[in-house]
N, C-alpha and C positions, 0 to 999 in steps of 0.2 A: 111603462120606461121612456123616456127621453133619449132623444140621436145624438149616439156621446158626440163631444165634441172638439175636435183636434186642433190646434194650432200651428202649421207651417208657415216658416221664414222661408217663400220661393212664393212664384208671382199663377196662378191660381185659375187658368183660362174656361170657361161656359163650354166645352163639350166637344176636350179633351183631354184624355186619362195620364196622372204621375204616378207617380214610386213616392210611397210614403217617405221619408225624414223612417233613417234602423229603431231610429228611440221611438218614437212612433207607431210605428207600428211595431215593436214586440209590446205594449201597453198594446196597440187593439188585435194583438190575435195574441199576446203572453195572460194576458191577465187580463181584459176584456171579452176574451174568446171570442169576435165577433167571429160571424164565417159568410160565405161570399154570399153576392148581391142583398147583404144586411148595413141599411144610414145610417152617414153618418156626416157630419158637417163640418169641414175645415175652413180654414181662417190662416191672413198670414196681417193682421195690422189694418188692415187698412182700410177700416170703420165696415168693411161689407163680408160676404158667407156663401157656401158655394155648398148647395147638398148632394151626394152621391153615391155611389156601391158603392159598398169593397169590393176588393179580386186580392185572395190569396195565390200568393206564388211563395212557394217552399218556405223560407224563414220569415221573408216581408211580406207585402202588400202595392196596391197599387186604390186607389180611384177614380171609375169612371165622372167625368166633374158632370155638374145636371147644368141650370140658372143658376145664379149667382144676383142678394138680395141684400139692401143694406139693411134692415133694421132697424129702428129710432132702440138702444137702449140704453145714451151717451145722458148724461149729467145737464139741467141749461148749464150747471153752477161749475163753477173753470178749478176742484181746488185743488190746492199745492199745501200738501200737508209736510210741516218737518218736526221728525220728530229728531226726538234723544234714542241712543243706538239703545237696545233692551238688551236681556242675552239671552240666547238660547230659541226658544215656540215662543214667546212674548211676541220677538217682534216679529217671526213668521207669520202670528195670531193674528198682529195688527195690522201686519197685509194686507193679509189675505179679508177679513172684516173691509180693509177700506176699496180694495177690489169693490167688492160689492156694492159697498154702497159712492159707489162715483165715481174718489176721485180718482184726480187727472194726469196729478204727476209727483213722484217721492221725495222728497227727501233727507237720505241720514244724515247726522249732526256728531258729534261723540260732539260730550258734555261733561265741565269737571265734574259729575256725579252720574256718569255712567260707570258701571263697572266695569264692562268688558276695557281691553287692554285688547290693541290691532293694526300689529304692521302692516306696508305698504302688500303687500303678498299680499294678508286673509283678508286684506279687504276689500280688494279685487274681486275674488276667493268665494267673502261673502257679497255681495255684489255681485255677483253674477246667482250665486244660491235662491236670493234675493228677487233678485225677473224670475226667477224658473218657479216661487210663489208665487208671481203677478200673475202669469206666461196659466201655473194651474189653475188660479181666482178665476180667471179668461171663462176657461178654457168652462168651470161649473158654473158661471151669473151671464152664459152667455153674449159679450160686450164684448166687441171683435176690432180695439182699439186697445192697444198696449199699457197704460200708463208706464212711463221710462223712469226706474231707482236711475238715481243721479247717485256722481262716488257722491262714497261718506268722503263726506269737509266740518272739520274742526269744528270749535262752535267759532273762533275772531276769525279766520279763513272764510267761515257763511255768511256772520255780521255783516261780514265787509260787503256783502249783494247783497244786499237786503233792500236798497233802497229801486232796487230796481221790480220788486217785484209790487206790483201797483192790485189797485183795490182793496178790498174789506181785509184786517191785520188784525189777528186775534192770537191771544198767548192763555191757552191755559194757566193759570192762579185758583190753586187752593183758599188763598187770600183776600182775590177780589170779592167787592159786592156786585160789580153786574154781574148778569145771566145775559144770556141770547138771546130769551123773550125781549130784554130789555134794547133791542136794537137794531133798529133800519134794516131795510132788507136792501143784502151788499149791492154796490155800483158797479155789478164790473168780478173780478175775479173776484177767489177766497184763500185767503195765509193763514191755515193754520199752523202752531209751535206749541208739541205737546212734549216733555222735559221725560225724561230715564227715571231707571227704575227713583236714584234718588228721590227725582224731583230739582226744580233749580238751583241754583249758585245765589244768594238773595244777589252775586254782582252780574251776572249773565238777566238778573230780570229786574235791575236796574238797568243793562244799556236797548233792552225790549222794550224797559218803557220809549225809553229818549230815540229811540226807532222807530218808532208810532204802533207800536203791538199793543192793541186792545188787552187787560189784562180782564176774563171769566173764569167764573165761579161754574162750581153745575156738579153745586149743591151740597145741602152739610154734609155730603161723605164723603171723604177722598176719596177716588179708584187709584186700583192700579194702571202703571205705563202699560198693560194694554192690551187696557179695560178705556181710558180715555178718551183722542183720538175718537176711537169706534164709540162712542157713546157721542161725545159733539159732534161728527159729522153726522148722524143719524139724529138729531136734532134741527143741525141746517138745512137736511136735508124736507126732511117734514116743516120745516118753517118754508123757507125759503126753497126747495129744490124741484123733486119730479116723488119723496115719497106721501 
């Protein structure tokens, strides 16, 4: 059984004893039922991790930290996923798998054919939830750097910032004829844009082409929104990354 990993947003100095945050302690003791002396791994997002031994303290828990290390688990490609917001578990699935595949940054975007409608309060809560999905995925897959989930933007507000995206810009479009295998290896960062459940509105698609996004097909079958970005990232990592 792999050593349990926990994200803790605090300093993790080797040789010290630290108290786990309440939520982490409840998960370690109440859900995983870890016992005194069990090994755990803690990380705080700075790229390193620290092995330690668990000490139960009533309902809480502390960890005696040992040596720290910084294993190389990050992708050589800096991939930004610009994802049209999808509903419920579909968005969770996309973000979880994108983290496993090495995404560096996540930008949710509300598009014309996005089904869900979110006011400012719901947008904040949804972003917090998605960041939790990202943290859980990092704990599971061994990453020690947390991809940030940026605040949700409306399409035109995001497009106004698109010029800041350097490197290769890719647009998943089932009407395109170009495939990923037809492209040269990217020189620098990659921005990957995927639509919501209803796909891109024709006007959005045209604006994206004008902004320099290369339309790409993922083959003769139309993929669901929760599948498209994940499939594209897997191919990108297989062609140019670390798969």
